[in-house]
N, C-alpha and C positions, 0 to 999 in steps of 0.2 A: 345270441340271447335276445329275446323279444324285448322291445322297449315298453315300459310300463304305461307310458302315455298313449300308446297306439294300440295295444292288444288288450281287449277286455278279458277278464278272468272268468272262469266257470262260476256261475251263480251258486253252485253247491260247494264250492271249495272252502267257504268260510273265511276267505281273506278279508281283512278289515279295510283294505284299499278299494274294495269293490262296492258299488252302489247300484241298486235297481231303481231307475228313475223312469216313471211313466211306462212301465213294462219293457224298457230297454236297458240293457246292461251296459253301463259306462263306468269308466274309472273315475276316481275322485278328482284327479288332475284335470281330466276333460270337463268335468262338471264345473269346477272352479273357473276354468277358462271361459266357459259359456256365460256364467254368471257375471264375471268381470266385464266381458264384452258388452253384455246387456246394460250393466250399470253405467258404463262410460257413455253409451249411446243415449241413455235417458238423461244423464247429467248435461251432456252437450246440447241436447234438444231444449231442455229447460232454460239453460243459460242463453241460448239463442232467442227463445221467446221473450225472456226478461229484457234482454238488450233491445229487442225490437219495440217492446212496450215503452221503455224509457225514451227511445229515440223519437217515437211518434207522439208522445204525450205533449200536450200543450203547456206553455209556461205557466198558465193560470192553474193547471192541475198539479204541476210539479212543485210550485211554491205557494204556501198559504198566503192569502192577501189579508191585510189589515183593513177592516171595514171602517168607514167613518171619516169623511172629510168635513163633517158637520162642525160648525163653530157655535159658541154660545157667547152671549154678551156678559162682560164683567164691568160693573159700574162701581167706582170708588173715588174718593177724594185723595189726591196724591200731592203732597207738599203744597196744600192750599188750593189746588185746582181740581176741577171735576174731570174725570176721564171715563170714556166708554170704549172698551176694546172688544173686538171679535176675536176670541181665542179658542183654540182647541181645549176641550174640558180638562185635558191632562196637563196643561201648561202650568208650571209652578209660578208662584209669585216672582221668584228671582228671575226666571227666564223672561217673564212679561216685562219686568223692569229693565233688564239689560238688553234683550233682543228686540222688543217692540217699542219701548219708550226711550231706549238709548241712555238710560241712567246707569252708568257703569261703575258708580261709586261702590255699590254693594257688590262684594266679590264672591265668585264661586270658588270655594276652596275645596273642601272634602266632598261637597254635594250630598252629605249624609247627616247633616245637622250636628257634627261633632266638633267643628272648629270655630264656629261663630262668626266667620268672615262675612256672612250674608245677612247678619242681624239688621233688621229694620224695626221701626216702631209702628204698631197697629193699635190705634186707639190708645196710644200712650204706653202700651205694653211691648216688651221685647219679643220678637218672633224670628225664628230661623226661616227666612223666606224660601230656602231650598226645600223645606219640608211641608209647605202649604201650597194649595192650589190658588190660582188667581181668582177663580170663580167662587171661592169660599169667602171672599171679602166684599160681598155686595154691600155697598153703602158705608164701608169702613173708611176711616181716616188714616192714611198711611204716610209716614214720614221717613225719608231716607236721609243719608248723610248730606245730600244736595239741598235738602230742605231745612237744615238746622240753622244756617246763617240767616241773618236779616239783611238782605242785600249785601253790602260790602262789610257789614259788621259780623264778625264771627260769633258763633255761640260761645258762651263762657267755657264750655268743656273743650271745644276746639282750640280756643286760645290757651287753655291750661295745658293741653297736650303739647302744643308748640313750646310753651314756656318751660315745661319740665322735660322736654325731649322724650315724650312718651311713645316714640315710635322709632324704628330704624328703617327697615325696607318699606314700611307703610302699607303692606298688603292687608294686614288684619285691622288697620287703624279705623276704617269706617265702621266696622262692626264693633270694635272696642268702644268707640265714642258713643255710638247709639246705645249700647248696653250701659255705659257709664251714665248717660243722661237719664235713662229710666231708673237706674240704680239709686240715684240721688232722690228722684221723685218718689220712689218706693220707700224711702227712709231706711235703706239698707247700707248706709255708709257711716255707721256709728263707731266702727273700730276697724283696725287694719285687718283683723281676722274676718270680720263680716264682709268687708269689701272683697277680700280674696275669695271667700266662699261664693259670693253672689256674682263674681266675675269669672268664675272657674269655667264657664262654658265658652269663654273666648280665649283662644290659644294664640300666643305670640311666639313664633318659632325663633325670633331673634332674641327673646329673653328680656324684653324691656319692662318686665313686671314692676320693678321698684319705681320706675318713673311713671308708669301708668297709675300706680297706687298714689304717688305724690300728687299727680294731677287731679285725681278724684277727690282726695282729701282737701286740696286747695279750693275746689269748687264747692264742696260741702261746707267748708268753713265760711266762705263768702256768702253763702245762701242763707245762713242762720243769723 
């Protein structure tokens, strides 16, 4: 018996397995083999060309470059002293304080403005320094935890935190104290609930909230 893949059928026979392709009679199986072989050849060729293009591409073309080594000047008063820094415009105030000026009291906690560990005072107001750029504070007066004490004399809020044991691990304490100092000046320490509400942006994972509350109330009482 003749093999179907080798013997074309009569064009007039009406067999569904027979195809007339470019005026030549071929079987369906022969046609599929030819198409499959052509597809494989094209695919291999394209892959080879793509691989060659990647191999010869320059590193600059393969990886996008971030333009801009330009720096800008940031001028502000920090803890009573004038500073001028050449910084990348994208530098946060927190990174400028910690990395450029080596004032590491302000902590980088969440780096999203949610924990308050980076809180500093800008013109007397509380600011999450991780959410603001250094160049945005041209001419501003900035106070960090390092600038609260008067020489060897602690700020009343610092002394109160020690007296009332308002910290455990101490990581959040600089931000807590800076917020508490501003809180009293803002006159938002008139009740326990008000203090809790206006200190809610500062998280203490150790849970020293009752002692923090006591420290703030003590300073408030002594300031009136």
